[in-house]
N, C-alpha and C positions, 0 to 999 in steps of 0.2 A: 552675614556678609563677609566675604574674604578680605583679609588684610593685605593682600598682595598689591604692591604698587607697580603699575605698568608704565614703561618708559614712554610709550606713545601718548598716554594721558598727560604725562608731565611735560612733554614737548609741546602739546597743544596749549596747555595752561600757560606755559612760559611765553609762547608766541602771542597769545591773547593779552597777557599782562603787559607785554612790550608794545602792543598796538600794531603788530606786523601782519601783513596780509600773507596768506598761505602761499600764493603764487610767488611773492618776492623771496620768501624763505627758501622755497624749492629752487628757485633760480640761483640763489646765492650758494646753495649747497650742491648744485649740479644734478638735481633730480627733477622729475616731472611733478607738477602739482597733484596729479592723481595718485602718484606713489606716496607723496607726503601725506595725502589724505588717508591712505591706507595705514601708514605708520601711526598717525595721530589717533586712529580708531583701533589701534592695537591688532591690526590684521597682518602686519609685517614686523618681524623681529629685526632689530638693528644692532650694530656694534662696530667696533673697529673704526675705520676712517670716517664713515658716514656719521657715526655717533659723535666723533670729535668735531666734524664740520658743523653739525647742528649745534653743538655746544658753543662753538666759536660764533656762529651767526646769532645765537640767542643770548650771547654774553653771559654764560654760566659755566661753572666748573663741570667738566665732563663727568666727574665722579657723582655729581648730584642729579644726573639724568639716568644713570643705569638702574636696572631693576633691583640690584642688591641694596641700594641705599635705603629704600623703604623698609626692607626687612631688618636692616641694621639699626634703625633708629625708632621703629615703632615700639619695640620692647622698652627701651629707656623712657620714651615718652609716656607710656602707660604706667611705668613704675613711678615716674614723677607725679602723675595725676593721683595715683594711689597713696602717695606720701602726704598729700594735702587734700583729704576728702572734702573739706569745707570750701574748696576753691570754686565749686560749681563748674568744673571743666566739662566741655561737650565731648564726652568720651567717644560717642559714635561718630564724631567728625575728625578724629585723630588722623584718619587716612587722608581726609581732604587737606588737612594742614600740611602733610608730607608732600602731597601732590602739587599743591599750589605754591607753597613756600618751603621748598626743600632745604634752602640755606638756613632759614630760621629754625626749622625743625631739627636740623643737624646740630645747630648751636644749643638749643634747649636740651637735646639728648646728651651732648658733651658736658653741659653744665651739671646735669643730673649725675653723670658718672663721676664728675669731679666732687660734687657734694658728698656722694657716697664714700669716696676715698677719704675726704676730710673727716667725715663722721666716724669712719673706722679708726682713723688716727686719733681723734679726740677721745674715742671710747677706750682705746688701748692706753692712752696716757692717763685717763681718769681711773681706770682699773689699777694701774701701777701706783698712782698717787694715793689711792684709797687703801690699798692692801699690801703693797710691797714694803717689807721691813727695811730693805736697803734704802729705798727712797725716803722712808720716814726718818731714818737715822741721818741721812745726808741733809735732808731739809732741816732737821732739828739742829744739826751742826752749823748750818748756814745762819739760821736765826739766832742761835746763842752767841756765835762769834760776832755777828753784826751788832747785837745788843752790848757785848763787851766793848767793842770799839766805840759805840755811841756813849757809853758810860764814861770811858776814859776821856773822850773828847770833851764831854760836859765838864769834867773836873778841870781840864786845861783852860777852858773858856771862863769858868767861874772863879778860877784861882790864878790870876795873872802873876802873883808874887811868890810862886812856889820856889822852894829851895832848889838850886841847880841839880842837886843829886836826885831829888824826887822827879824833877822835870825830865831828867835823862831816863829815869825808869819808865815814866809814862810814855815817852817817845818810843822806847824799846818795846813796851807792851803793844802800842799801836802798830808798830812795824811787824811784830810777831803775829798779832791777831789778823792784820790785813793779809799777810801771807797765808795764814790758815784759812781765811775766808775765800781767798782765790782758789786754794786747793779744794775746799769743800764745794765751792760752786762748780769747779771743773768736774768733780766726782759726781755731783748731782746731774750735770749735763750729760756725763757719760752714761749714767744709769738710764736716763731718758732716751738717749740715742740708741742704746742697746735694743730698744723695742721697735726701732724704725729701720727698715731696710727696703730700699727701692720704693719709697713712698708709701709703704704699708706697714702693718704691724708685724713685728718679728715673732715667728712661731718657734717655740722651744720645746714644749712637751710633746710626747708621742701622740697623745690624743689630738692636740691641735694640728700636728703635722698630718695626721690621718684625715681630719676634717678638711684641711686645706686641699688635700689630694681629691677628696670627694667633691669639694666645691668646684674644682676645675672641670668636672664633668656634669655639673648641675645636680649632684647627689643622685645620679641615675646612670645605670649601665644596662644596655639592651640585653646583655647576657643574663641578667637577673631574671627577667621575665621568661627567658628560654630555659631556666633551671640550670644554667651552667655554673660550675664551680669557679669562683673568681680567686685566683692565686696571688695576683699582684706581684709577680716575680720581678717586675722592674723597680720595685721599692726596695732600696738597699737596707734600710733600718729594719731589723728583725721585729722590734717591738711595734713599730708602725705597721709593718706588714701583717702582724698577728691581729692587730685591731681592725684593719681593713678586711681581713678574711672573716673575722667574727661578725663584722657588720654585714658583709655580703651573705654569709650563711643565714643570718636572721632575715635579711631582705628576701632571699630566695624562699624561705619558709612562708613569709608574708605573701609573696607573689603566688605561691602555690595555692594558698587558701583563698586568695583574692585575685583571680586572673585579671590582667590589665584591661582588656577590652570590656569585659562584663562589669568590672568594678568602675571603670571610667564612665560607662554609660549609666550605671545605676547612680553614681555620684552626681552626675548632671541632673538626673531625674528628681533627686531629693535635695537639690541645691546644696550639695556637699555637707549634709547634716550627718555628723559622725554617728550619733546614736541610732538613727534610722538605718544607716549602712550596716552597723554592727548587728542589728536585729535582722536585717534582710539576709545577710550572709551567715548568720549564726556564729560569729567570731567575737573574741574579746575586743572591748572598745579601744584598748591601747594599740592593738594591731591595726585597726582602722586609722588611728591617728598617725601611725608611722607610714602606712601605705599612702595616705593623702599627702603627707609631706614629701614623699619620694616619687610622686607622679612625674613622668618624663617632661623635660622642658621642650619648647618648640624646636623642631629640627632645623629651621631656617633662620634662627636668631631673633625671630619676632617674639612678642609676648605670648606665653602659653595660653591655651583656651580655658584654663582653670585658674582659680584665685591663687595669688602668691601665698605660699604657706611655709612657715618655719616650724622647727621642732626643738624641744628641749627635754632631756631625760636626766634625772638625778637619783642618787641612792638615798637610803634612809637617813644619812647624815646631812643631806642637802647639798652634797657635792655634785656639780654638774658633770655628768659622765659623757654626754653627747649633746651637741646642738647644731642646728642648721639655722643660721641667722636669716632674717628677712627684713628689708628696709632698716629701720633704726632699732629693731629688736635684737638684743644680744645680752645674755646674762654674764656677769663677771666670772672669770675662771678661778681667781684666788680670792680668799676671804668670803664674807657672807653677802649675798644679794638681799634685796628687799624681801622680807617675809610675806609681803602682801601679794606677791605673784601667785596665781592659782596653782602653779606647780608645787609650791611648798605647802599651800593650804591643803592640797590633796593628800600630802603625806600624813597629815593629822587625822584624815578620814578615809582610810583605805576602803576601796570598793565604791565610794561615792563619786559619781560623775559631776564635775564642776564646770560651769560655763560662766565667764565674766568678760565684760568689756573693760579694758584698762588702757591707760596711756602714760607715757613718761612725762615728767614735769616740762612745761613749756607750751605756749599757745599753739605753736605750729606742729606739735608732735602728732604722729599717726596714732589714732585709736586702734587697738587690736582686740579682736574677738578670740578669747582663749578657751580651749577645751582641755581639761586635765582630769586624770584619774591615777590612782596609785593602787598597787596590789603586790602580792608575793611573787617572787621570782623562783622558778625551779620547783622541786618537790617540797611538799609541806608534810612534816612529821610531828607526831605528838611529842611534847617535851623539848622540841627544837625551836629555837628562835627563827622566825621566817625572815628572809631577805626581802625588803620592800623596795620597790622601784616606782617612781612617779614619772608620768609621761604627759607632756603638754603640747598641743598643736596651737600654733599662732597664725592668724591671718588678719589682714586689714578689715576693720569693722565696717559695717554699712553706715552710710551717712545718716546722722540723726540719732544714732545709738549714744546713750549717756555713758561716759567712761569714768571709771574710778582712777585716781592718780596713784601710780606706783613708782618707786624710784629704782635706779640702778643699784644703789647701795647707800647706806647712811652717810658715809664720808663725802659723797659727791651728789647728795640730794638736798635741794633747798626748800623742800616742803616744810612749812612751819606747823607747829602743834601736832606733830604726828605721834600717835600713841604707840606706834611700833618702833620708834627711833631707839637705836641702841648706842649710837655714837654721835657726838656733835658733828655738824657738817663743816667741811673745810671751805665751803663757798660763801 
């Protein structure tokens, strides 16, 4: 069933909801009843003054009557449903919601976008709090200074008959420490603010800048499937441009082995099973994982016709060298992530395909179905240590799948009695 929302259908539903007769609406807008009937049955396209007149008579914002509103909010609505798989959302009736209640649908979509922004900000702050040495030093300075002030204040309260000379010294200490506390707090705030620009996470590394550039296009360029060389000449930073060119080169190689139309059709036929796709096309499993994660988004802003999928790649040291986030999946850039992620488990078992369903701590967290595999990169030679790379595809799991709990990182994970914990939690 098509997800396209037709203006005429929305006009008809709105008129019925208001209890208005077709003839009265037609008269109020200066058209015949028969012409309005054609509009409501989507046999006439409308716009301009007539659309504005209908919006006025139907007491609705004109922006909520146009065709484009459905395309703009269907995607976020489906993402919201995917984020809460246990909510028993009537996914097949999403279109009906947009048609009948465009205002409510737009509000839900806007809230979903806002939640995503806040989750991104919280994730960025959590990563910095857990792994940034500057943050740790500033926080330690704040705590130690506050402790010193508290200790001095206790002495003053408990010793009312102090010698005036000692009393003056303690007052001086409190003044000095309070100034230091203010400076430390300001420094801590400054470190946190460095990560926030325009309501989002500040991007500083070349890899993060490259990923941000790819995210703007949905991690897809039509030229990839056409075999075109992507030069990214508009990117000023040479390091970022090199990363993007290397990514595009690899994407073209994947697209050559896995042509889009044939691959997409086969993926639908096998329910996007990576192992079956690898066997069908005779290619390595990690290539299939990358190709699935980089399927093109919808061209009209609606949700794609394939599952939402993210990707993570790491080297043999466990350092994340590339990732495409999806929903609330995002691995920390600095420091160590939770070793329970299948991505890292694959590193210990090169060549073994791993599938697990996992979720982050919290009852409302999205369960993810993860597919991971690790293997050597480049040529393998006797006597030479191979370079190992692990690749993991991530997508929302099916309702009912039992998920293992994994954390973002020990410092910001509140899971108790975890055998894999390396550091105490700050939570």
